[in-house]
C-alpha positions as CSV (number, residue, x, y, z in Angstrom):
1,M,0.0,0.0,0.0
2,K,2.2,2.8,-1.3
3,T,-0.6,5.2,-2.4
4,I,-2.7,6.6,0.4
5,G,-5.6,8.9,0.2
6,F,-6.3,11.2,3.1
7,I,-9.5,13.1,3.5
8,G,-9.6,15.8,6.3
9,T,-6.3,17.8,6.9
10,G,-7.3,19.7,10.0
11,V,-5.3,20.2,13.2
12,M,-4.4,16.5,13.5
13,G,-4.9,15.2,10.0
14,A,-2.2,17.5,8.5
15,S,0.4,16.2,11.0
16,V,-0.5,12.6,10.2
17,V,-0.1,13.3,6.5
18,K,3.4,14.8,7.1
19,H,4.4,11.6,8.9
20,L,3.2,9.4,6.0
21,L,5.0,11.6,3.5
22,K,8.2,11.4,5.5
23,A,7.8,7.6,5.6
24,G,7.9,7.5,1.8
25,Y,4.2,7.0,1.0
26,E,2.6,8.7,-1.9
27,V,-0.3,10.7,-0.4
28,N,-3.3,12.2,-2.2
29,V,-5.2,14.8,-0.1
30,Y,-8.6,16.4,0.0
31,N,-10.0,18.9,2.4
32,R,-13.2,21.1,2.1
33,T,-11.0,24.1,2.6
34,K,-8.2,23.6,0.0
35,A,-5.9,26.1,1.6
36,K,-5.4,23.7,4.5
37,T,-3.6,21.4,2.1
38,D,-1.2,24.0,0.7
39,E,1.7,23.1,3.0
40,L,1.1,19.4,2.4
41,I,1.2,19.9,-1.4
42,A,4.4,21.8,-1.0
43,L,5.8,18.8,0.8
44,G,4.8,16.4,-2.0
45,A,1.1,15.5,-1.4
46,V,-1.2,15.5,-4.4
47,W,-4.5,17.5,-4.3
48,K,-7.7,15.7,-5.4
49,A,-11.0,17.6,-5.9
50,N,-13.3,15.3,-3.9
51,P,-13.5,12.0,-2.0
52,Q,-14.4,10.2,-5.2
53,E,-11.1,11.3,-6.8
54,I,-9.2,10.3,-3.7
55,T,-10.7,6.8,-3.8
56,D,-10.1,6.3,-7.5
57,S,-6.4,7.2,-7.1
58,S,-5.6,5.5,-3.8
59,E,-5.2,2.0,-2.4
60,L,-5.8,2.9,1.2
61,I,-8.1,5.8,2.1
62,F,-8.1,7.5,5.5
63,T,-10.9,9.9,6.6
64,M,-10.5,12.3,9.5
65,V,-13.3,14.8,9.5
66,G,-15.4,16.6,12.1
67,Y,-18.8,15.1,12.8
68,P,-20.7,11.9,12.1
69,S,-22.7,13.9,9.5
70,D,-19.4,14.7,7.8
71,V,-18.4,11.1,7.8
72,E,-21.8,10.1,6.3
73,A,-21.4,12.7,3.6
74,T,-17.8,11.7,2.9
75,Y,-18.7,8.0,2.4
76,Y,-22.3,8.2,1.0
77,G,-22.5,11.7,-0.7
78,P,-22.8,12.2,-4.5
79,T,-19.0,12.4,-4.9
80,G,-18.3,10.3,-1.8
81,I,-16.1,7.2,-1.4
82,F,-18.9,4.8,-2.1
83,S,-19.9,6.7,-5.3
84,T,-17.1,4.9,-7.1
85,D,-15.5,1.5,-7.4
86,V,-14.0,0.5,-4.1
87,R,-13.2,-3.1,-4.8
88,G,-9.9,-4.1,-3.2
89,K,-9.6,-0.8,-1.3
90,L,-9.0,-0.4,2.4
91,L,-11.0,2.3,4.1
92,V,-10.1,3.6,7.5
93,D,-12.2,6.2,9.4
94,M,-10.1,8.0,12.0
95,T,-12.9,10.4,12.9
96,T,-14.4,10.1,16.4
97,S,-17.9,9.1,15.3
98,T,-20.7,6.8,16.3
99,P,-20.2,3.0,16.6
100,S,-23.4,2.5,14.6
101,L,-22.1,4.5,11.6
102,A,-18.8,2.5,11.8
103,I,-20.8,-0.7,11.5
104,K,-22.8,0.7,8.6
105,I,-19.7,1.7,6.7
106,A,-18.2,-1.8,7.3
107,E,-21.2,-3.5,6.0
108,T,-21.4,-1.3,2.9
109,A,-17.7,-1.8,2.2
110,L,-18.1,-5.6,2.3
111,E,-21.1,-5.4,0.0
112,K,-19.0,-3.4,-2.5
113,G,-15.9,-5.6,-2.3
114,S,-13.7,-3.6,0.0
115,V,-13.1,-3.6,3.8
116,S,-13.2,-0.8,6.4
117,L,-11.9,-0.2,9.9
118,D,-12.8,2.4,12.4
119,A,-9.6,3.8,14.0
120,P,-10.2,6.9,16.1
121,V,-7.2,8.3,17.9
122,S,-6.2,10.1,21.1
123,G,-3.3,12.4,21.8
124,G,-4.4,15.7,20.4
125,D,-2.3,18.0,18.3
126,L,0.9,17.2,20.2
127,G,0.4,13.4,19.7
128,A,-0.2,14.0,16.0
129,K,2.9,16.2,15.6
130,N,5.1,13.8,17.5
131,G,3.8,10.7,15.8
132,S,2.8,9.3,19.2
133,L,-1.0,8.9,18.8
134,T,-3.0,6.2,20.5
135,T,-5.0,4.4,17.8
136,M,-8.1,2.3,18.7
137,V,-9.2,0.0,15.9
138,G,-12.4,-1.9,15.2
139,G,-12.7,-4.4,12.4
140,D,-11.3,-7.5,10.9
141,E,-8.1,-8.9,12.4
142,V,-6.5,-9.9,9.2
143,T,-7.1,-6.5,7.7
144,Y,-5.9,-4.8,10.9
145,E,-2.6,-6.7,10.7
146,K,-2.0,-5.5,7.2
147,L,-2.6,-1.9,8.3
148,V,-0.4,-1.9,11.5
149,P,2.8,-0.9,9.7
150,V,1.0,2.2,8.4
151,L,-0.6,3.1,11.7
152,D,2.8,2.7,13.4
153,V,4.1,5.6,11.3
154,F,2.1,8.1,13.4
155,S,1.1,6.1,16.5
156,A,2.9,5.0,19.7
157,N,0.2,2.7,20.8
158,V,-2.1,0.7,18.4
159,N,-4.6,-2.0,19.4
160,L,-7.4,-3.9,17.8
161,Q,-10.4,-3.6,20.2
162,G,-12.8,-5.9,18.5
163,G,-15.1,-5.9,15.4
164,P,-16.6,-3.0,13.6
165,G,-17.5,-0.2,16.0
166,A,-15.2,-1.4,18.8
167,G,-12.7,1.3,18.0
168,Q,-15.4,4.0,18.4
169,H,-16.6,2.5,21.7
170,T,-13.0,2.5,23.0
171,K,-12.7,6.2,22.0
172,M,-15.9,6.9,23.9
173,A,-14.4,5.3,27.0
174,N,-11.3,7.5,26.4
175,Q,-13.4,10.7,26.2
176,I,-15.3,9.8,29.3
177,M,-12.0,9.6,31.2
178,I,-10.8,12.9,29.7
179,A,-14.1,14.6,30.7
180,G,-13.2,13.9,34.3
181,T,-9.6,15.1,34.0
182,M,-10.5,18.3,32.2
183,T,-13.1,19.3,34.7
184,G,-10.8,18.3,37.6
185,M,-7.9,20.3,36.1
186,T,-10.1,23.4,35.6
187,E,-11.5,23.3,39.1
188,L,-8.0,22.7,40.5
189,L,-6.8,26.0,38.9
190,V,-9.9,27.9,40.0
191,Y,-9.6,26.7,43.6
192,A,-5.8,27.2,43.9
193,E,-6.0,30.7,42.5
194,K,-8.8,31.7,44.8
195,A,-6.8,30.3,47.8
196,G,-4.0,32.6,46.8
197,L,-1.5,29.9,45.8
198,E,1.2,30.2,43.2
199,L,-0.3,28.2,40.3
200,E,2.9,27.1,38.6
201,K,4.1,25.7,42.0
202,V,0.8,23.9,42.5
203,L,1.0,22.3,39.1
204,D,4.5,21.2,39.6
205,T,3.6,19.7,43.0
206,V,0.3,17.9,42.2
207,G,1.6,16.8,38.8
208,G,4.3,14.8,40.6
209,G,1.8,12.9,42.7
210,S,-1.3,10.8,42.3
211,A,-3.2,13.7,40.7
212,A,-0.9,13.5,37.6
213,N,-2.7,13.1,34.3
214,W,-2.4,14.1,30.6
215,S,-4.8,17.0,30.8
216,L,-2.9,18.5,33.8
217,T,0.5,18.1,32.1
218,N,-0.5,19.4,28.7
219,Y,-3.4,21.8,29.1
220,A,-2.8,23.5,32.5
221,P,0.4,25.2,31.3
222,R,-1.4,26.4,28.1
223,I,-4.0,28.0,30.3
224,L,-1.3,29.8,32.3
225,R,0.1,31.1,29.0
226,E,-3.4,32.2,28.0
227,D,-3.0,29.9,25.0
228,F,-6.4,28.6,23.9
229,T,-5.5,27.4,20.4
230,P,-7.2,24.0,19.8
231,G,-5.2,20.9,20.3
232,F,-8.8,19.6,20.2
233,F,-11.8,21.8,19.5
234,A,-14.2,22.4,22.3
235,K,-17.1,21.9,19.9
236,H,-15.7,18.5,18.8
237,F,-15.3,17.4,22.4
238,L,-18.9,18.3,23.1
239,K,-19.9,16.2,20.1
240,D,-17.9,13.3,21.6
241,L,-19.6,13.6,25.0
242,K,-23.0,13.6,23.4
243,I,-22.1,10.4,21.5
244,A,-20.9,8.8,24.7
245,L,-24.0,9.7,26.6
246,D,-26.3,8.5,23.7
247,E,-24.4,5.2,23.7
248,S,-24.6,4.9,27.5
249,A,-28.4,5.5,27.4
250,R,-28.8,2.9,24.7
251,M,-26.9,0.4,26.9
252,G,-29.0,1.4,29.9
253,I,-26.3,3.0,32.1
254,E,-26.0,6.3,33.8
255,L,-22.9,8.5,33.6
256,P,-23.6,11.5,35.8
257,A,-20.1,13.0,35.8
258,T,-19.9,12.8,32.0
259,K,-23.4,14.3,31.8
260,R,-22.2,17.3,33.9
261,A,-19.1,17.7,31.8
262,K,-21.3,17.8,28.7
263,E,-23.4,20.5,30.2
264,L,-20.3,22.6,31.0
265,Y,-19.0,22.3,27.5
266,E,-22.5,23.2,26.1
267,K,-22.4,26.3,28.2
268,L,-18.9,27.1,26.9
269,T,-19.9,26.8,23.3
270,E,-23.0,28.8,23.9
271,Q,-20.8,31.6,25.2
272,G,-18.9,31.6,21.8
273,F,-15.8,29.6,22.6
274,E,-16.6,26.6,20.5
275,N,-13.5,27.0,18.3
276,D,-11.1,27.3,21.2
277,G,-9.3,24.2,22.6
278,T,-10.9,22.1,25.3
279,Q,-8.7,24.0,27.9
280,A,-11.0,27.0,27.3
281,L,-13.3,25.4,29.9
282,I,-11.5,27.7,32.4
283,K,-13.3,30.6,30.7
284,L,-16.5,29.7,32.5
285,W,-14.7,31.0,35.6
286,W,-12.1,33.3,33.9
287,P,-13.9,34.8,30.9
288,T,-10.8,36.6,29.7
289,G,-8.7,33.5,30.1
290,K,-7.0,34.7,33.2
291,P,-8.0,35.2,36.9
292,Q,-10.3,38.1,37.5
293,D,-9.4,40.7,40.0
């Protein structure tokens, strides 16, 4: 699989493409906003006008778009992946989407003579830039084994979680955990500041103990620098939490902490911060991004 098609070159997708190019793969790219592919084209990627053209010219097609509706359009739209001959192709959706849609895509792929995997990732912009993403895969084991060498190019941790949809379920479990660490990290800063503590010293101390976690290490320093650029968009995290809660309801379980996190991120996006990173949750307490006098 030397020719790869990549649909969706946003914050994380662009970095993944760079790793693939560096590894020697030929990469065709498509993004709704063409300008977001300019740097990749300068590095050797080839622009294609739509997902259909990507599919026609590639053996392995990755998709990494925003919402389940975007995934649906990318695969089933008039110029989508399934609008052309996909026989013998390998399709991999890296979007955080719904397990049910992953299953639907897998079934359609088989009907059309191809195979698909769902492979959402965790690690944010830093993981993508460093090639250290965690990739959670659902689908056929034989196909997965064929894909592992490609996934290893940009991943530090790759695991097959089960059949179609299992990668998405694992990503939901991941996001449920992150919901807790993001709210905890935010409230830690609010509490410590109000108590008159030196925030950098607090972070250094608690980060060296049992409170250590990825959100604290990576996002708390950004908040102190007043850096709210998205390693992961607040609006996309809200989408993920809604999926997690929908799935939990379908399975008959209650997740009250995740529900509260979803409500907080809804409030954040309603206040106009949907295109900030998830660390912008602090703005519910510090509207300007820094402690208020």
